[in-house]
Residue, then its C-alpha position, 0 to 999 in steps of 0.5 A: m362559061t357554064a358551071q359544071p355540076l358537082l359529081a359525088a364520089p362513087h358509093t357502094h349501094t346495097v339493098f340490105t338495109v337494117n329493116r330488110t336484114m332484120l326482116a330476113v332473119v325473122l322470116a328465116l326463124t319463122p318456120a322453126t318458131v311456128f312449129g315450136l309454138y304448135q308443139f308446146g301449145w298455148p302457154a308457149i304462144f302466150l309467153f312468145v307474144t308477151t316477150v316480143a311485145s315487151a321488147y318493143l315497149f322497152e325499145i320505145l321507152s329507151l328511145w324516149v329516155a335517150g331523146k332519140p326519134i322513136g319512129p325510125f328506130a322503133r321500126d328498124g326491126s332490131a327490137l322485134l328480133s331481140g325479143w324473138l330470140v329471147a323468147m326462143t331461149l325460154p322454157p315454153y311454160a315459163p311465167w310471163w314475167v320471165g319473158v318481160v324481165g328477159s326482154g328488159i335485160a336485152i333491150v335496156i341493159a345489153k343494147h341501149m346502155f351501150g348506146g343503142l343499135g350497132q354499139n352494143l358489145f354483147n349479143p342482147a339475147m344471150v345477155a338476157r339468157a345468161m342473166l336469167l339462167i344465173a338468177l332464175p335457175v329453176h324457172m329456166t331449167t324446167w322443161v315439158p315434152p312437146v305434146g302439140l297444141l291440141n293435146g296440151p292444156d286448153f286456152l284457159q288452163s294455159l292462161a293460168i299457167t303463163f299469167a297465174g303461175s299454175t302448177e297443174y302441169d308440173a307432173i309432166s315436166s321433163a328434162s332436155t337432152l343435154s340436161h338428161i346427159k349431164s344428170q345421168l353422168g353426174a349420177g355415175a352412169s356411162m354414156e353407153a347406158i345413157t345413149p339408148d335413151l337418146a337414140d331417137l335421132k328423128a325426134r331431135l331433128f324434128g323437134l319432138v323432144p323437151g326444150s326451148m323453141g330454139e333448141t328442138p326443131t333442128l332441121l327447121l333451124l338449119a333450113g332457116g340458117l341456110a336460107l340466110v346464107f342463100m340470101r347473102i345475109i350471112t356467110l358460112a364462115i362462122p356456122l361451119s367453124v362452130l359446128g365443125t369445132i363441136a363435131g371435131l372435139s366431140f368425135v375425138a373425145s368420144t373416140i378416146s373415151p366413149g363411156t364419158f363423152a357424148p358423140p358428135i351427133l348428140h352435140l349437133t342435134a341437141g341444145s341450141t347448137m343450130l340456133c347459135a351457129f346461124f342466128i346468134a354467133t353471126d350477129y353483125v354487131t358482136s362478131p368479127v368482120s374479117a374472114l379470118g376473124k370469123v373463123i377464129y371466132g367460130i372455132c373458139i365458140g364451138a370449143l367453149i360450147f363443148v368445154i362448158r357442156t362437158w365439164g361446166s356446171f350448166p348442161e348448155g354453154v351457148a350463151f356463155a360461149v357467145l358472150l365470152m367471144n363477144a368480148c374478144t371480138p375487138l381483140i380478134e379484129t385488131y390482130v387479123r385485120p386486112r393489110v392496108f394497101g401500101r402498108t405492112r400488117t403493123g400499119k407501117p408504110l412499105p419501103i419504096v424500092k427505087p429502080n437501079r438507074t445504073k443497070q438501066s442505063a447499061g442496058d439501054k446502051a447495050 
């Protein structure tokens, strides 16, 4: 009697490993990043490289302290993506140490203190963004117009700006679109008076306005997000929920009081709206898994962004909105989880309906 080989149970196979998923997101971010680096010049390039490199070093250090194998985890791409996203939320002329501190917060505090990849409750890049914004409000809200790599400070001047804290170019500092709206409304101006200053839709779509690299190139971020959808890395549930909610609330508010509230096109093309909708809110670890949960999650993020931008102290509300909903993700999943086959939505077994044998017997006799 020959022994039968043991057959393993069927498993679902996929090509979307952690490495490939992280690489796909990085590739989707690359066009917007390259354009932003070109627009803001050498200081942005130095800050970007410093932030990403420090994130990788913090990853290695954290793995060594935790006693985990450094090779496999350091090469999974998660540290690269976290540092990349942190860099995209920083002002291009911020000092080098701001990027290092941001990477340290994202990797050490927001990621490894919770147990590492897949166990963090909050999005690491948004934790870094929020903590830096609260601790360093001046450094995190000083913007410069995008003058291009060739028209901005040269290589040596840029080294002085990033690594020596040179203030030679403070005279060209400017305000982002949302900061301009917030300051003008606070000064008593009406939205009708502010809007002509922001009427250049083309400049906002193509990244020709002051802001971080993750704010300005709206069309490139949208294209990268749609590429992720096409590659089936993400679905449209969260992005459409975020963008639709922001557009809907701003449309209603601006229709009721056009002198007080910004129209939808400004909300959708200004700030980190596109970066949030496609690259931040869709984070696998910190967002719901169920389809209905994703919709609820996206709607709440969009509503919080609108509320914070309109009535909050900060002109941009993406980081705070995402972090608040990250904390609510387990609660959302608890109440909208799919029904298990054979049980009710509360987890109780479905009643077994026994056939009526009397009626069956009568039917057989007939």
